[in-house]
N, C-alpha and C positions, 0 to 999 in steps of 0.2 A: 623776503629779500628787501634789503634796505640800502638801495644805491644812493651814493652821495656825489652828485655832479659837482665839479670844481667851480670855484669862483663865487660861492654864495656863503654868507655868514650863517653859521649853524645856530638855529634858534634854541632857546631854553625850553626844556620839556614843560608841559602843562600838567600839574599834579593837583590832587585834592587832599585837603587836610581834615575834612570832617566826615568822610565816608570811606567805605572799604574799597570802592571802585573809583579809579581816576578817570578822567575824560578818555574817550576812545582814542585809539591810535590815529583815527582820521583827523583828530584835532591837534596832534603833535607829530610832525609839523602840520600846519594848517591844511596842506594839500595832500596828506597821506591818505591812502585808502587800501585796506586789505593786506594780503600777503601773497607770496609766491609759494608754490608747493614745496620747492626745495629748501625754502627758509634759510638760505644763507644770508649774510649781511654784507653789503658792498659799501665801500666808502670812496670818496673823491679826495680832494685836497684837504689840508688841515683846516680849511675854512669851508668845507663842503657842507651841504644841507641834506640832512637825513630824510629819506623818503621811503615809503613802502609802496609796493606795486600790487594791485589786484590782478590775479592771474590764475587761469586754469591750466592744467598740464598739457598744453599744446603749443607748438612752436609759434604759430601766428599770434595767439593771444598774448604770450609773454613779450614777444618783440613789439607788439602794438602798445603794451603797457609801458615798456621802457621809453619808446619814442614819443609817447603822448606827453611826457614832461621834459622833452628835449635832452634825454640822456641815453643815447644809443649805446649798445654794449661796448663799442670801441672807445667811448669817452670815460668808462669806469676805470679808475686807477688802482683800487684796492678792493678785495673781496675777503671777508672774514667768514670762515666756516666754523660754526659752533661745535660740530662734531661730524664724523664721517659715516652717518647712516644714509642709506640710499635715498630716503625721502628728503634729505637735506642737501644732496649733492647732484640732483637730477639735471641741473643746468650748469654743472661745473664744466662740462665739455659737450660738444655737439658733433657727432660723426667723427670722434677722435681728435677734435680740435677745441682748444679752450674757447668757451662761449664769450668770455671777456678777454680778448687777445692781448690787451695792453695792461692788464691788471696783475698786480702781485696778489697772491692768494695766501692769507694768513691761516696757518694750520698748526695745531700743537703737534710736536714731534711724536708724542706717544700714539696719537691716532694714525699718523703717517706710517709709523713702523708697523702698527697692528693691521691696518687695512690696505696699504699700498705695497709696502715691502713684505708684509705677511700675507697669509692666505685666509683671512677671516671672512671675506666676502668678495667673490669674483666680480659681481656687478659693480660694487664700489670701486674696485681696482680699475675696472675698465673706464669708469666715469672720471676718476680722480687722477689716474696715471698720466693722462696727457698734460697735467699741470706740473709735471716734474721740473720743467725749466722756469716756471713762474711761481712755484711754491715758496713762500716766505715762512719757513719752519721756525717755530719758537719753542723754547723749553723752559722749565722751571715753573715758579708759581704765578708769574704775571709778566706782562709786557705792555708797553704803551706805544702803539703805532703813531698816535697823534696826541697832542696835549689834552684833547677832550675825550679820548677813547682809551680805555684800559681793558685788556683781555685777562681774565683770571681763571686759572686752571681749577676745575671742579670735577675731578674724575669720579667715575662710578657708572654712569650711564654708558659711557665708553671710556677707554683709557685716557683720551685727550679732550674730553668734554670741557668747554670753557663758557664762561659768562662774559658778556660784553657790557661794560659799564660806560654809559655816555654821561659825561659831567660837563656842564656848561652854565656859566652865569649863576653859580651857586645852587643849581638844581641838578638832578640826576635821574637816570632811568636805567634799569637793569634789563637787558635782553638775555633771558635765561635759557634759550634754546630748549632742549628737552629735559632740563633739570626738573621742571614741572610740566606735565602735559595738559593740565586743566586746573583752573582755580580751586576746584574741590579738593585737590591734593594738598593745598596749602594748610588745611586743617588736619591732614593725615600724612605727614612726611614719611612714615614708615610703610605706607602702602607699597606693595611690590609692583614694579613695572616689568612685564614679561620681556622687554627688550633691554633691560639693564645688563651690562657686561658683568658688573660685580654688585649684587643686590645690597649687601651690607654697606659697602662704600658709597653707593648711590644714596641710600637712606641717610647715612651720616652727612653727606654733602647737602642734601635737602634741609636737614635739621640745622646745619651750620649756617646756610644761606638765609633761612627764615629769620634766625636771630640777627644776623648781620643787617639784612634789609629792614627789619623792624626797628632796629636801633638807629639806623641812619635815615629812617623815613624815606627810603628809596622805593618808588613804585616799580613793579616788575611786570613783564609781559613775555609770553612765549609764543612761538609761531603756531601752536595748536590751540591757543586760547580763543574762545568764541568771539568773533568780531575784532580780534586783536585788541581787546580792551585791557589797558594796564590796570593793575590792582595795587592798592595801598594796604599794607598790613596794619591791623589795629595793634 
């Protein structure tokens, strides 16, 4: 979870140029720490400040994590869902009510059709269905909710899987969702993931993004990466 409370300038990401691993997510932004189990990304105003929250899957711990840096759920304005697998949407709603009641939820239309309008996963439908009135569905190859944030369609793991590119002050960071589950997969993009919706398309997406991120010297991190440590491709 990467909530962005409004009213703060978004800092540039910290990256490494001489090694394969960039500074940990705890150093970008300086006050970040860990991740939330549902691994959605939340955003505030266009000048919001990206933060991650250390959280275990219980209501009290997550709410304490949010309020510890003065961003209660009601202050979050935007939530970006990388894809609609159950381990990434667990906090989309609570008891049938959106957990972030004032937030727009950015979801690729392909995933919405597959998981909410369709019958791919009843648990996901129950969690995400309450967002129907707050969902900001997007289609096509990419969309830019803010001038520093681009969402890029990367289907394969799910029909609507997306990568979030944060670009600020000449630097960037790719939040890859489940495009890669572990840094070890970066050397083996054709490794099959048992949760991929389309294994061939997912492998092609991983191969394409490796080349793209290597060329642009963009570090990447996923919600399942150990310690949330960004990696710079050689």
